[in-house]
BATI-273862 format. One record per residue (C-alpha): residue number from 1; x, y, z. Coordinates in steps of 0.05 Angstrom, whole numbers, m for minus. Layout:
BATI-273862
<seq = NUM u = X v = Y w = Z>
...
end
This chain:
BATI-273862
<seq = 1 u = m2509 v = m99 w = 642>
<seq = 2 u = m2491 v = m84 w = 713>
<seq = 3 u = m2505 v = m157 w = 728>
<seq = 4 u = m2458 v = m177 w = 669>
<seq = 5 u = m2401 v = m130 w = 693>
<seq = 6 u = m2410 v = m162 w = 766>
<seq = 7 u = m2410 v = m234 w = 741>
<seq = 8 u = m2346 v = m224 w = 693>
<seq = 9 u = m2309 v = m187 w = 752>
<seq = 10 u = m2325 v = m246 w = 798>
<seq = 11 u = m2301 v = m297 w = 743>
<seq = 12 u = m2238 v = m259 w = 731>
<seq = 13 u = m2221 v = m256 w = 806>
<seq = 14 u = m2231 v = m332 w = 809>
<seq = 15 u = m2191 v = m353 w = 750>
<seq = 16 u = m2146 v = m296 w = 728>
<seq = 17 u = m2095 v = m305 w = 779>
<seq = 18 u = m2034 v = m355 w = 776>
<seq = 19 u = m2050 v = m420 w = 805>
<seq = 20 u = m2005 v = m453 w = 856>
<seq = 21 u = m1987 v = m508 w = 806>
<seq = 22 u = m1970 v = m455 w = 752>
<seq = 23 u = m1928 v = m413 w = 804>
<seq = 24 u = m1893 v = m480 w = 822>
<seq = 25 u = m1877 v = m501 w = 751>
<seq = 26 u = m1850 v = m432 w = 734>
<seq = 27 u = m1806 v = m432 w = 799>
<seq = 28 u = m1782 v = m503 w = 783>
<seq = 29 u = m1763 v = m483 w = 711>
<seq = 30 u = m1719 v = m426 w = 734>
<seq = 31 u = m1690 v = m469 w = 788>
<seq = 32 u = m1670 v = m521 w = 737>
<seq = 33 u = m1616 v = m486 w = 705>
<seq = 34 u = m1577 v = m483 w = 777>
<seq = 35 u = m1579 v = m557 w = 787>
<seq = 36 u = m1510 v = m578 w = 768>
<seq = 37 u = m1445 v = m603 w = 794>
<seq = 38 u = m1384 v = m563 w = 774>
<seq = 39 u = m1318 v = m604 w = 783>
<seq = 40 u = m1248 v = m578 w = 767>
<seq = 41 u = m1218 v = m630 w = 719>
<seq = 42 u = m1146 v = m619 w = 697>
<seq = 43 u = m1158 v = m544 w = 713>
<seq = 44 u = m1220 v = m538 w = 673>
<seq = 45 u = m1290 v = m531 w = 703>
<seq = 46 u = m1338 v = m589 w = 678>
<seq = 47 u = m1413 v = m579 w = 687>
<seq = 48 u = m1452 v = m638 w = 698>
<seq = 49 u = m1529 v = m629 w = 701>
<seq = 50 u = m1562 v = m657 w = 762>
<seq = 51 u = m1634 v = m686 w = 761>
<seq = 52 u = m1648 v = m696 w = 837>
<seq = 53 u = m1626 v = m715 w = 906>
<seq = 54 u = m1676 v = m765 w = 932>
<seq = 55 u = m1673 v = m775 w = 1010>
<seq = 56 u = m1703 v = m837 w = 1038>
<seq = 57 u = m1739 v = m826 w = 1104>
<seq = 58 u = m1758 v = m876 w = 1160>
<seq = 59 u = m1827 v = m881 w = 1184>
<seq = 60 u = m1807 v = m906 w = 1252>
<seq = 61 u = m1780 v = m848 w = 1292>
<seq = 62 u = m1737 v = m885 w = 1340>
<seq = 63 u = m1703 v = m922 w = 1282>
<seq = 64 u = m1689 v = m856 w = 1247>
<seq = 65 u = m1657 v = m827 w = 1308>
<seq = 66 u = m1604 v = m880 w = 1309>
<seq = 67 u = m1594 v = m898 w = 1231>
<seq = 68 u = m1572 v = m847 w = 1174>
<seq = 69 u = m1620 v = m831 w = 1124>
<seq = 70 u = m1595 v = m854 w = 1053>
<seq = 71 u = m1592 v = m808 w = 992>
<seq = 72 u = m1585 v = m820 w = 916>
<seq = 73 u = m1564 v = m765 w = 868>
<seq = 74 u = m1579 v = m775 w = 793>
<seq = 75 u = m1554 v = m733 w = 737>
<seq = 76 u = m1524 v = m737 w = 669>
<seq = 77 u = m1470 v = m791 w = 674>
<seq = 78 u = m1470 v = m789 w = 750>
<seq = 79 u = m1504 v = m827 w = 804>
<seq = 80 u = m1483 v = m817 w = 880>
<seq = 81 u = m1498 v = m855 w = 941>
<seq = 82 u = m1493 v = m824 w = 1008>
<seq = 83 u = m1516 v = m817 w = 1080>
<seq = 84 u = m1544 v = m762 w = 1126>
<seq = 85 u = m1525 v = m767 w = 1199>
<seq = 86 u = m1585 v = m783 w = 1243>
<seq = 87 u = m1579 v = m722 w = 1283>
<seq = 88 u = m1588 v = m682 w = 1215>
<seq = 89 u = m1648 v = m721 w = 1192>
<seq = 90 u = m1695 v = m674 w = 1148>
<seq = 91 u = m1757 v = m714 w = 1170>
<seq = 92 u = m1822 v = m710 w = 1139>
<seq = 93 u = m1829 v = m634 w = 1155>
<seq = 94 u = m1776 v = m625 w = 1103>
<seq = 95 u = m1729 v = m590 w = 1148>
<seq = 96 u = m1673 v = m581 w = 1101>
<seq = 97 u = m1647 v = m523 w = 1136>
<seq = 98 u = m1619 v = m576 w = 1185>
<seq = 99 u = m1566 v = m595 w = 1132>
<seq = 100 u = m1540 v = m528 w = 1123>
<seq = 101 u = m1463 v = m524 w = 1145>
<seq = 102 u = m1466 v = m600 w = 1152>
<seq = 103 u = m1421 v = m651 w = 1117>
<seq = 104 u = m1459 v = m709 w = 1079>
<seq = 105 u = m1420 v = m774 w = 1065>
<seq = 106 u = m1416 v = m801 w = 995>
<seq = 107 u = m1406 v = m877 w = 999>
<seq = 108 u = m1381 v = m923 w = 939>
<seq = 109 u = m1441 v = m967 w = 944>
<seq = 110 u = m1503 v = m986 w = 983>
<seq = 111 u = m1574 v = m995 w = 978>
<seq = 112 u = m1631 v = m944 w = 963>
<seq = 113 u = m1701 v = m970 w = 978>
<seq = 114 u = m1674 v = m1040 w = 976>
<seq = 115 u = m1642 v = m1029 w = 908>
<seq = 116 u = m1564 v = m1038 w = 903>
<seq = 117 u = m1534 v = m972 w = 881>
<seq = 118 u = m1462 v = m962 w = 858>
<seq = 119 u = m1435 v = m890 w = 863>
<seq = 120 u = m1403 v = m871 w = 792>
<seq = 121 u = m1389 v = m814 w = 744>
<seq = 122 u = m1378 v = m807 w = 668>
<seq = 123 u = m1342 v = m744 w = 654>
<seq = 124 u = m1356 v = m715 w = 588>
<seq = 125 u = m1315 v = m751 w = 531>
<seq = 126 u = m1287 v = m802 w = 582>
<seq = 127 u = m1306 v = m872 w = 611>
<seq = 128 u = m1350 v = m888 w = 671>
<seq = 129 u = m1307 v = m888 w = 736>
<seq = 130 u = m1329 v = m914 w = 803>
<seq = 131 u = m1333 v = m865 w = 859>
<seq = 132 u = m1301 v = m896 w = 919>
<seq = 133 u = m1323 v = m841 w = 968>
<seq = 134 u = m1330 v = m766 w = 979>
<seq = 135 u = m1366 v = m711 w = 1017>
<seq = 136 u = m1418 v = m656 w = 1004>
<seq = 137 u = m1417 v = m594 w = 1050>
<seq = 138 u = m1483 v = m561 w = 1048>
<seq = 139 u = m1477 v = m485 w = 1047>
<seq = 140 u = m1546 v = m464 w = 1028>
<seq = 141 u = m1620 v = m486 w = 1024>
<seq = 142 u = m1669 v = m447 w = 975>
<seq = 143 u = m1736 v = m461 w = 946>
<seq = 144 u = m1811 v = m457 w = 967>
<seq = 145 u = m1844 v = m517 w = 931>
<seq = 146 u = m1837 v = m588 w = 958>
<seq = 147 u = m1840 v = m653 w = 923>
<seq = 148 u = m1814 v = m680 w = 855>
<seq = 149 u = m1848 v = m622 w = 816>
<seq = 150 u = m1820 v = m573 w = 866>
<seq = 151 u = m1759 v = m530 w = 869>
<seq = 152 u = m1728 v = m540 w = 939>
<seq = 153 u = m1649 v = m537 w = 928>
<seq = 154 u = m1587 v = m551 w = 965>
<seq = 155 u = m1521 v = m526 w = 945>
<seq = 156 u = m1452 v = m526 w = 968>
<seq = 157 u = m1379 v = m560 w = 959>
<seq = 158 u = m1369 v = m630 w = 936>
<seq = 159 u = m1309 v = m674 w = 938>
<seq = 160 u = m1306 v = m743 w = 899>
<seq = 161 u = m1252 v = m798 w = 904>
<seq = 162 u = m1249 v = m837 w = 839>
<seq = 163 u = m1225 v = m908 w = 829>
<seq = 164 u = m1170 v = m884 w = 784>
<seq = 165 u = m1139 v = m847 w = 838>
<seq = 166 u = m1164 v = m775 w = 824>
<seq = 167 u = m1196 v = m731 w = 872>
<seq = 168 u = m1246 v = m681 w = 840>
<seq = 169 u = m1270 v = m620 w = 881>
<seq = 170 u = m1321 v = m571 w = 861>
<seq = 171 u = m1394 v = m546 w = 875>
<seq = 172 u = m1464 v = m575 w = 869>
<seq = 173 u = m1535 v = m547 w = 871>
<seq = 174 u = m1588 v = m603 w = 868>
<seq = 175 u = m1666 v = m610 w = 874>
<seq = 176 u = m1681 v = m644 w = 940>
<seq = 177 u = m1738 v = m694 w = 950>
<seq = 178 u = m1760 v = m736 w = 1007>
<seq = 179 u = m1790 v = m804 w = 1001>
<seq = 180 u = m1817 v = m850 w = 1050>
end
C-alpha cells in the first residue's frame, strides 16, 4: 500500500501540473480579446479585430543594420505593410522592448517575403479603401510566450491616411511574431 501511495504521488507530481503548452494557450486566449485596432470614424469608435503583426527578419546582420525590417499586420478587413527602422530591429532574440516609444512607418505598398502587399482597410459597412500611409507609435510591450501560438503584444497609437482623403486616428494592440 505504501508503495502504491508513493507511486501515485510521483505520477501526480509529474503530470498534474499545467504544461507550458497549456499555459501558453491559456495566456494566448486571454490576450486575443485585446488584439484590436480602435479607430475614431465620424466621432464613433470602430473596433477592428487584429490577428497578427508578422515581422520579417534578415539573417545577414550587416544587411539588417542598414535596412528596415518589414512588417505586415493582418486583421478583419485590414492589411497593413510597414517598416521598422534598422536601429530598432527586434532581431532573432525578439527584443520587442526596442520598439517601445518608437514610431513605425505604414506604407501604401511593398513586399513582404517577396509577396506584393497593398495596405488597405474595409471599415464595417463600407467599401475597401487603400491606405496611403500612416504611423504606429508603440507605447507598450506585454506577453511571455513567443511565436505564432504565443501572446507577445505591442500596443499604442495609430494614424492611417486613406486614399479617400480621410485621416483616421486611434489605438492598436496586436500579436507580434518574428519570421526569418
